N, C-alpha and C positions, 0 to 999 in steps of 0.2 A: 610477153617480158613490159614494161616501163620503159625503158631507155633503151633509144636506136639502136640496132646493132649494123653495123660495118661489117659487111661479106667481104677479100677477098677472096679470089679462085688462084692458087695456083696448080698452072695448068699446062702439067706432064703427063697428061695421054692416060696409061692404067696407073697410075701412079699420080693423079691430080688428087688435092684435099683443097678446104675449103680454111683462110685465118676469119677466125669469129672474132669482135675485138668489140668490146662496149663495157661499162660498168654492168658490176653483181650477176658476171655469167659463171662463176663459182656456183653460184645459188641453183642454176641452170645444168650444172653440167652432165648430171645421170640420166636429164631428159634429152641432153645432146648427142651422150654416148651410146644412149641405149641403141642405139640403130645400128651401129657397129659392132655390134656383137652376138656371137654366135651362142653365148651360153653367159647368164647373169652371173661373172663374178670379171673381176679385173684385181691387179698387181699393182700397186702404187709406189713408190721409191721416191724421195724427199730427203730432205736433208734436217736438222734438229732446230733448226730456225726456222726454218718456212712451216714444219709441220708445226710447230708451237701455236704460230699462225693461225694457217690456211687448212691443214688435216680435215679436223673436225664438220666442217662445213660443207668439205668436199664428199666425204665419207655421209655425211646426212644425206646430202642430192644422191649420191648413189644409192641410199638405203631406201629413200622417195619412189626409185626407181624398181624395185626389188631386185638391188643388184651386189652382190657379196663383193666386198673388198680384204683383202690383205695388204701389210703395209710394212717399208722398210725404212730407216729411217741413219743418215750418213752423217757424217760429220761434216759441219760447212767449210768451205773453203777453198780455193782454188788446186790446194795439193791433193784434195778429195779425186782430180781425176788422173788416177794415176792405173798402175797395171793391179796393183793388190784390189783396192776397191771394184775393179773390174770385176776382179774372179768373186769378188762378194756378192756384186750383187746378179753377177749370173748363177753363179752357184744357192742363192736365196729363189732363185724363178727356177731354176732346176728344181726345186726344195718343193716350190710352190706348184707346180705339174704345169708352170706354163706352157700351150701348144701354140701353133703358129698361128692360127685363127684365133689367138686370145686376144686383148688386148692390155698392155702394157703403159700406166700413167706416168709420166715425167713431170712430176710436181715441184718445182723451183725455180732455179736462178740457170745460166749459161752453163755452170760448173753440169747442174744434175741432168740439164738436158742433152748436155754432148757426152757424157755416159752411160747414160737410162738408153738413149740411144744409140748409141754404141754397141752395148749389152745386147739391143734389140735386134741390132743387123748380126751379129753374132750366133745369138742362140737358134741353134734348131736351122742352122745357116736363113736367119731372119723370121721375126716374128713381130706385129703389127704392134707399132707406140701410139700414143694422144698428146700432144705436149701439152701444157698447161703451164706455162710461164709465168713466175711471179717478181722477177725486176723488169725495168726500163730497158736493158741493155736485151734480154731475152728475147724480151716481147717485138722489138724492133729489128733484132736481127737473129741470133745465134737458133731461135723456134723454132726460122723456117729456112728450107731450102734443105734439108736432111745432111747437111756438114755433122758429125758424130767424130766422137773420137777421144782420146785421153791423151798427158804429155810424158812426157821420160827427161831423163838429164841432158837429150839432145838437142831438145826442144820444144816447143808446143804445137800440141795436133799431128804431130807429125806419124801418130798412129790411129788409123780411124775406118769410114768409111761411108760412104755416099748412101743414106737409109731414109727416104721421108716417110715425116710422119700421116696418119691417116686424117689427123683432125688437129688444127691449135686452137685452146681456146685464150687469148687475152684479155684476163679482164682486169681491164686501168684501176678498179677503183681500191684492187689489195696494193697498190703502187702506193697507198696511203701510208702503207705500214714499211717501208723503206725507209731506212739512216737517211740523211741529207748525201752522206758523200756514194753510197750507194747509187741516187735516183741521180747525182751529176755524173758518178761513173756513165753510166748505160746516156744517159746526154750525148758523150765523147762519141758515140754509137747516132745515134740521130742526125748529128752535125755533122758528121760523112757522109750522109744521104744526101745534101744541100750540094756539100763541097762535092762531089763528083759529078754532079746529073742534073741539080734542077738547084739553077740561081736563085729561083721567087719561091722558091723551100728556104732555102739560109735566110732571105731576107725576111721571110715570113719570122721564122725562129728567132735574126735579130729583133724580133716587134714582141714575140711573146713568148719565148722563151725563160724569160722572168715570170710570168703567168705561169706558165709548165713549171716550173720550181718550188711554187711556192701552192702549188697546187690545184690549178683552176682544173676541173672537169673537161669542159671543151678542149682548150689546149694540149690535155694530154692525149686527149681521143685523136685529134688530128696530128698530134708529130707521132704518135704510131699507127696510126690507117696510111699516110703519106711515107716512112719508112719501109709499110710490110707491102702496099705497091709497088714501091722502087724495086722492092727485093724481087718480089714477084716476078716482077717483067722478064728482071734480066735472069733469075732464076731458069725463067720458061725456056729463054733463048738461049741459056748456057747452062745446063744442070752440072756438068763436073769438071767445069774450071777450067773447059779448053781457051778460053777467048775473052767475051764482054766480064766474066763474071768475075772477074779475076780484080777488075774494079771497086768490088765490094770489100776489095782489104787495102782499101787508100788509107795511110796511116798504118798498116799493120805490118811491114817489115821493118819499121822501128820498132813499133810495139812490141812484137815478140821478142825480139831480141833484151830489150829492155827486160821484157817480163824473166827470160831466163838469165840477166844480168843478176835480178832482185831477187832469184832463185821460188818464183812463183805466190810469192809469201804479199800479208799487207800493205808493205812495202807500196805498192803499186799496183792497183786494180786495174782491168783488164783495161774498161773503159776510158779511165787517167791514159795509159798507155795507149790509146788510141787516139785520146786528142792531142796528147804530146805528139806522140806519129803523123796525124794531120797538120800537125802547125810546122813539125820538120820537113813532113816534103812540100809543102807549100812555101819556107825558105829556100829548100835545094832547089824547086824547080825556079826561085827566084835569083838565087844563080848560076844557074844554068840558061838565063836569057828568057825563059818559057815562058812567064807570067810579070808582071810589075811586080815593083817594090811593095804596092798597094796591096795586094792580095792578100802578102802573109801578115800584114801588118791589121790589114781584117777581121781574119780569121783568128787573130792573137788576140785581138780588142774584144772580138765577142766572147772568146773562152775565158779571158780574165771576168769581164763584165759579169758572166757567171757563178765566178767563183771555182775558176777548174785551173789544175791543171796546164802548163802551157808550156813548158820550158826544162830541160833536163836536173835543172837547179831546183826545181820543187819535188823531185825526188829524195827522199831522207836516206840518209848514210852513203858510202863510197860507191862509187861505177866504175867500171871498170874503164880502161882507154880506148879510142879510137880502134886503134887496129882489134883488140878484142872485139868490141861492139860489132865490128864488120865480121867477124870472124863467125860472130853468134846470127847475122844475117845469111851466113852463105848455106846455112840449116835449112833455113825459109824456104815452104813448099813450091814457092815457085820459081825456084831459081832452073833456070834453063839450060842444059851442057855445059854446067859449072858458070853460066853468069848469074846475077843477082837481078832480078825483075823489080822494079819500082813500080808504082802509081803514083803519078807526077801527075802536073797541072798546067794549063794553059790561061784559066780564068778558073772564080769559082763558077761550082755550074759544069768544069770541062776537062774533065781530067779521063788519062790514057795513060796504057801501061807501054814500057818502055827498058829495051836494057842498056842504052847506051848512057851510060852515066859514069863522067871520068872519075875514076877512084880518088882523083887526091882533090874534086872537088868536094868530095861526099867525104874524105878528110878530113880537110880542113872547115867543113861546116863542123865536125861534129868535134873537132878539137877545139877550135870555140867555144862550142856551148857546152862542152867538160870544165872547159878552165873557168867559167862564171859560175859555178859548182860550190 
């Protein structure tokens, strides 16, 4: 391969795997997946938008290695992460007679990766799968670490399982096909890594984020690789989110409540909610006296420079009141003994997990943010 390949190892013992990151990996997918196969066939699940862009290239690379494939295409969008589509995927995989030692390929963004990974987790009590993430958000976050699941009316990702992939192929070249809004939404997860544990990376993003957004290949490769390195390190320490892994949810307590409030619709993309959630988490940290007032201002300044959503007022349409949003937060997976847990920060790059948040301070902050809507 002409382009250099970054390899990040996710060290999980018997469940360990590699994340390969480079331009042009889709063209090599067949050769990279072939060593995993016990028989030369795979099942591919994608969505109609991604399939139109990338399925033919994937099928060609598989055929070049003598690997047969079947394909299922689902509707794009967050609403696809539901019970009905889970049943559709599982029934189709059973129709294809997929066995435990076979490989299911999730070709798509975070929605497809989460849904297909969950189907693989429960099908025959666990079949193997490969993640080929096609969005920035999926490449830097959701394709790595084995979190799979679906949404319900109760909240986001409340039904799911930990099921690690056998391989992740992050082709940074496919990011060129993303609409700008989707790319920037994914950037919300990239920024999160700098904010939670690597101040130097955040500084690098302040200088190079615009290059990434403009399509610079080296900037994209660096951002994806560093994000995956950070996630792999945390997942290896805490696979099932008993401790450190909760740090990866910086901004997500707010984000998941906002996604539920907007009906998992196009009003708010997940990464947009993460960006707003990170800004709110730093604002809350400052109000609690945990970090300086300059930290949330710096976070918002960078997000605004990138052209991203930063405040509740940036979400189109009406939002419920503060009490209703707090109620939605109470369904978050991080709730422990009935108490909300937040990821807050002492500074950029210094996040921590706490349940010690005065309800009045949280309510006042949300009331003020909603008043500006």
